[in-house]
N, C-alpha and C positions, 0 to 999 in steps of 0.2 A: 109145752116144754120140749126141747129136742133131745135132752139127755133123759136116761134112766138109770137110777142108781140101784144096785142090787148088792145084797150082802154076800160076800164069798165065804164059802165054807171050807176052805183049804186048811192044811196042816203045816206047820213050820217044824223043822228038825234042826236043833242047835245043840251043839254039845252032847249029842246022843239023845237028848230028851225032845219028844215031840210036844209041840205047844200049839194051842188052838190060835189061828191068825186074828180072830176077833173081828174087827169092825172095817177091814179094808173092802172097798166096794168096786165094782166095775160100772163104768158110766157108758152108756150106749147111745149114740145118736143115729139120725137116720142114715148118715153116711159113714159111720165108723165106730171104732171102739176107743175107750180110754181107761186109764188107771195109773199106775205107779212109777217106780224110778230105780235105776241099778247103779252102782259101785266101785268104789276104791277104798280110801281110808282117811281117819282124822276127824276131828270134831272142833268147832270153833266157838269161842265165846266172844260175843260182840263188845266193841269198846264203848264208852261212855258218850260218844257224840250223838245227840238227838236234838230234836227242836222241842220247843214248849207247845202247849195246847192253843196257844194264840197264833200259831205259824199260820202264814197266809195259805189260800186254796191254790196256790201256784202248783202244787203236786198233782192237780186235777188235770194239768195240761199234758197232752200226750205227744210223744214224738211221731215224726214221720218215719215210716219204714220199721226197721227192727229196733230202733233206739240204741242206747249206749250199752256197750258190754263191759265197760271198765269196772275192774274189781272182781269179775266173774273168773273162774278157772276154766280149763278146757272143758268142751261139750262132750259128753259120753254118747256112745252109739246106743240108740234105742233098739230092743229086740222084742219079739212077740213069740213066746213059747207056749202057746194054748190061749184061747180065747179070754181068759181070765187074768193072765199074767203079764200084761205089757209093761215093759220096763223103759222109763224114759230117760231124760237126762238127770244125773245126780252129781255132775260136776267132777272134774279130775284136778286137784284132790278131791274126795268126796265131801260134799257139803259146800263146795265153792260156787254152786249155782244159786245159793241164797245168801245175800249180803244186807247188811245194814247201811242206809244212804242217809244223808242229810236231806232236810226239808228243801233245800235249794237245788239240790241234785235230783230230788225224786222225778221231777217231769222229764228228765232225760232217758228215763228207763220205761220199757214197754209194759211191765207187769209190776205193779206196786201195791203193797197194802199198808195202810195207815193204821197204826195200833194206838188207841185212845187208853190211858191209864184209869185205874179206879179213882174215884173222887176221894177216897180216904185213905188207901193204903198202897204200899208197894207190893207188886207181884212179879213172879218169875215167869218167863216165857221161853218155851223151848219150841224150836221149829225142826222138823225131820223130813227127809226124803222117805217115800213109801219102801223103798229098797235100801237097806242098810249097807255099810261098808264091806260087808262079807258077801255081797251080791245075792242075798235073800231077801224075801219080802217080809223084813222084820225091823224096819227103820224105826218104829216106836217102841222098841224094846231097849230103852236106855240110851239111844243115840241122839246126837244133837248136831244138826248141821249149822245151826245159829241158836245162840241163847243169850238173853239179856234180861236185866231188872228194869221194870218200867215203874218210875215214881208215881205218887199219886198226882193226877192231873197232867202227867207228862204225855207227849206225843212221840211216837217212833216210827220210822219209815223204813220198810224193808222191800228190796228189789228182788225179783225171782227171774232167772234166766229162762230162755225158750223152753218148752217141753218138760216142765218141771212139775212133778206131782207128790204130794205128801200131806202133812198135817201139822198143827201147832196145838199146844196145851198151855194153859196158864193157871197158876195158883200161888198162894201165899206160902212162900218157902218152897221147899222141894216138890216137884210134881209127884203126886201119889202114883203108885203101881199096884197092879194086881197080883195075884199069887204066882203068875207066870213070869212077872217082870215087865209087863207092858204097861205104859201110862194109862192110867185110869181116871183121868180128869175129863172134863168136857173137851172136845176136839173141835177145831176149825179144820176142814178138809178142803184141798185145793187141787186144781188141775189147770196149769196155765199153758195155753198154746199146744195142745197135745197133736203131735205130728201124725198119730194114727186116726185122728179125728177131725182131719181138715183145719187144724189150728184152732178148735173150739176150746173155750175154758170153762171151768165150773167150780162151784163152792157150796159148802153147807156147814151147819153147826150140828154136832151130835152127842148126846149123852149116853150113847150105846154103852162104851166101855165102863164109864163110872156107874152106870146103873147095873150092869152085869156083874160088876165087882161089889156091889152094894155099898158104894162110896158116894161122896158128896158131888152133887151136880153143881159147878160153878156156872154163873151167868156169863153168856156170850152173845154178840150180836155181829153179823157180818152183813154188809150192804154192798151192792153194786153202786158206787159213788157216781157212775156216769149214767146210771139207769134208776130203776125204782125197785128192784127186787132185793128183798132181805131175808135172812135165816137167822132165827133167835131163840134162844132159850133163858129164861130167867133163873135165878138161884133156886136150887132144889126142884127145877123143872116145874115151877109154879105155873108159868105160861110158856107155851111152846107154839112157835109160829114158823111153818115152813122149815122145820128142822126134825132131826131123828131122835127118837127115843127107843128104847128096847123093844117097845110094841111095834114100832115101825121098821125094825131091822130088815125085813124081807121085802118092803115096798120099795117102789121107784119113784121118780118124778119129783123128788123133794130137794129143795135148795135152789141155787141159781145156775142158769146155764146160758152161756154167752158166746155169740158168733165170734169168728176170728177178728183179732185186732187187739188194740191195747186195753188193759185191765186196770182199774183202780177199785181196790176193795177197802171199805172203812170199817175197822174192827173195833168193837167196844168191849173192854176187858171188865169183868165183874158187873155185867149188865143186870139190871133188875127193873126194867120197864120204864 
């Protein structure tokens, strides 16, 4: 593994109240550092356009070069303010670095995640930048760069702009939050084309926030669709494979770590083995 994931123990101050940062991690490679994203404003809810689960595998085709930027906002400048607080691209306006795309257009983008819905129920998905629109590392405190409902058996495609870092959560109904207001469901964490890490990307599934809050652990699986690496947790953390639980919060080397280039992530919501 080229990357090493470490739990950050920083503190956020918002509205005068100090809040624990929770689960944000720093990923380290042999030649650089990776982590989060920084700032502007607004939150977007995705439209209803999506493909069915029978969509072809054309989304696995990758573009040459940087791929399409259609639909993305302006790229924000990345900054490094200490070894643990890298701020990547969060889009201008905030959240415009993460967009929903059609199955037919997915192959035109460099970084794409395919979300497969539950077999039985509709789920709500929220995707956030690690840095919120206030410029602080608090993107998971109620913010949404993109949100959508994924129906049973549905497939949804999401494209990410270069140098984007953050996470997503999924739940039936509103995403749960902890006592500090942070999303406390199972997380999918991502880092696409990190400019401070020679363009490397990474991902993992984590139950840390849910377990620390004493709340339900939803099943989720993320696989590198162009390779063989997966990270998964089944419902209530019955089975954990290459993923984070509260017990591994301080460990590194968990999840998938991908050298520079196009990425295709296959995400299964409500995963149960």
